[in-house]
Phi, psi and omega in degrees: 000176182056049178206160175249129178262126181274127178154177175296125186299331180291319178292315182296316182294324176298321178294318179294322177297317179298330179277357179082019181289140175229144176234155181279325183205164174229129172232125189202161176225098182292164172302131179288154184289130172069019185266308181204160179254124183271007171071043182255002183292146175229157180245137179241133179077189179070204183265120181294341180269353182287142177273352177058022181278129175283158181237070180294151181262159175089002183258175179287154180301132178088350180262137177260001183246347179291149179111192185262097180277104176280155183306125175091000183278295177225164190256191185296334183259013178087356178272161175302143187282321184236304180236130180293126180285354181257319184239353177084004178293153180254131179275130179239122181210121182261002184290150179257156180109346181255016179298153182289327185232156174301325181297319179294320179297313180299317179300319179292321177296320178297317178300315181298311189277345168288327173291320175302317181300322177294326180284337184290145168297161184300332178257024184275166182226157174241129176246109192243117177261126178221139174258164184258173184218146175262145173282126182208144174268087181228145182257011178208162175219153178304130183284153179254099179249025181299318183217083182301337181291333180273314179209125181298156180304135184234150169254139184220132178184179181231142181288339177206160180299153177301151181302133180094356180238149178263158174307130177080003176295137166280122190284328180079035183306312183304315182288326177298319178292315182300314180294323179295325180288341176288336191288142173293157182209160184260131185256000182281182182278323184268097189285327182275121182299327179298325178289323177294321177297318181297316179297320178296319179296320178295319179293321178300316188268320188238007187243185185206139166239106185225166180229157175232146176222128181210160183250131175235112183064238180258014181244142173255126183245150178222159176201155178249137178239132177235123186206160170234128181241133182199155177275350182272117178296319179301325179294315179295319178298322180292321175303315182294322181289320183285329182228074183292150180228163184274348183239165178299132183214015176239127184230141176266137181213176179248132177291120184291345182270306185257359180064020179272150177286134177220176185228144179240127176258118183253148169264120187255156174072145188298310183296324179291321177296318178300314180296316182298316179299318179295326179295315190261346187306315182299342186251357180288148176241300186280333188242033179294317180293321176300321180295320179296315181293319178297318180294319178299316178301315182295324177291322175294326181298332180297339180282352181274141172293323173196155181296332183293335182276356173077198186291151166279157177304136178091351182261349184304309185294316180297314182293319178297320178296318179300315181296316181294321181291322175299318179297318179296314181298318181288342176269002177099358178276161176258154182223132173278131184271131178286170183292337188275355177288159187244120177283134180302125182285157180292150175265006175274132174256144187284351186083175180288151165273119176276103189269326182196148169255113177264144181257121172270105180269126184254112176293336181239065184289167176292128178298148178228137180268064179239150180232001181243014172200171180283156174291132181289123182228023177212159171225170180261144170231110184266136171259117178235146181237155180283324181234170179298320177251134188210166180283127178208115182266092182298318186293334183293339183235024174301149179240156182297145176288161180278167177298326178297326179296315179298321179294320179294320182287344179278356181294155173274087187297321184297330183274353181288145176287317180084178182233164182296145180279176179296175180060045176058034178073017185285345179291148187253010183260031172093170179292153181278126182237170178298144177272123181216155176233128177230153182305122175077005184239130172257107186303319182292322178294324180296323180288335180054041183279156177294133178080008181291147181276129180213111173207173187298317183292322179292318180297320180294318180294320184282349180269359182272140174284124182284124176239344182226159179222167177298138182298135180282168187269001173250116182252118178268110184225124178285137175294141184238116176287152176235125185302117178094352184280169176286174190297324190261056180292133178282117184291134180303325181296338176276330184279322188303310180296330177298312182291320179296320182280330189261000183209162176257163172306138180077356172293165181254132180250130182255140168224104181283354175236071196290328178054234182278358172094022182298317180298318178297319180297313181293316179301315181296317179296334180264011177078023177255155169278161180215156176222120180249153175226131182216134181286324188266111181294345181292345179278355188303317182295321177296318179297316180298322180294320185283332184252014181289329181281123180290131183279166177275140176268119182275147179240000000 
């Protein structure tokens, strides 16, 4: 922790997930769609001396972007987008934000943040800042020359609005991403449900889930076998194509009854067997119980240091029962399942919970030369959670109450006449009055109304003078430039309340678009650990400068 890993955030996060890394929260601001090119493209093959610049026709002298840029011809910097038309070199660029369409951008954001969701602790949260974009037929964009050392000045634009959008349309990128992150998704290997149904049908009709138990010396060993056997090569080939494996899993054998040549497709290795059962279980008919017993066995198997060392204490009876029950089920007998067996869990994930849209209000927004709409002075910051219940420290970000609140609380509530309650005044607990708290006074007790709540905890709460309130959903934060940083610096004042509310001291905060390292700097100052991921290695010096000061550990 407390480091930035250079690379494509999707590749890095998959590696971190494989290592079992967990973070408490993620606060990040991805590259906005169609805004700027950070200069991370590289060329492979071709002529190393070639500038790879396309020569579109119809444009102004000296411009590489004027003219009709068809999809795939040239990129934001005037170079060929994929293959150089002059030397044949291939352009390689993993940066996000330069997609041709909003749909492609949203799909990439969904891929990124589903990986973030896997890294999050079960009570973790994602705080996502995104800006919007207008559809426009423009062949240029304001260049970003804030830090040429990080990314050379780029021109960025589209020859026509994206398909499905009109000139001057507000695309609504933040909400499109937020709604997409809400959607459930499938985490298994076989993405097409029709293929999962076919595999389940093959296992039901032509397959087997069976177990073996045998004694070697003083050890009793067991194993689970999952296979489909058929004389049809296309059927076996389809099993292999739909569920590919890293090891050999197709075997030729002879049918002992008819002496015909047949083939057996096996599912190999424990983790692969576990995944396969979870893939097909919802669609099984004849072998549902076998799947439950097989999955239970595989989960018990995880408790072994190795299969060669045999059972753990207390597992002998359960494993023997599983093997015997599988044999009975495969022989046509029925078996009642005990409470301790484990049903294969679904491979569908529910997606993020979209908990709130926070408004980042900017007192010093970027000027805009528009006369038919207001100047944009806000962006969205979405709070999303992995689970329905999550860690959120409300008190850490309470804000002072207003002067009007103090004036309201100073009222003599007991002396007020009040107004009729809802339901046509049908409620019997008295007229509705202002809610107030004064030192040593419980307003409800003073009213002595029928049905009033009165207990020690309520009286104590109502006797406190209110000085703070729950933080509101509009956050006014001035943008803060950082000397040497790239154009889109994430302001510390926007990050701090996110980290305070979403994490505890010593928790780990993730930013997969680390940039100049603002999230790491704020997290460190607040006594949190941090993990950054950044595609562009040129930001390393900026990151080191911002995170050089050791933060305070809060208790």
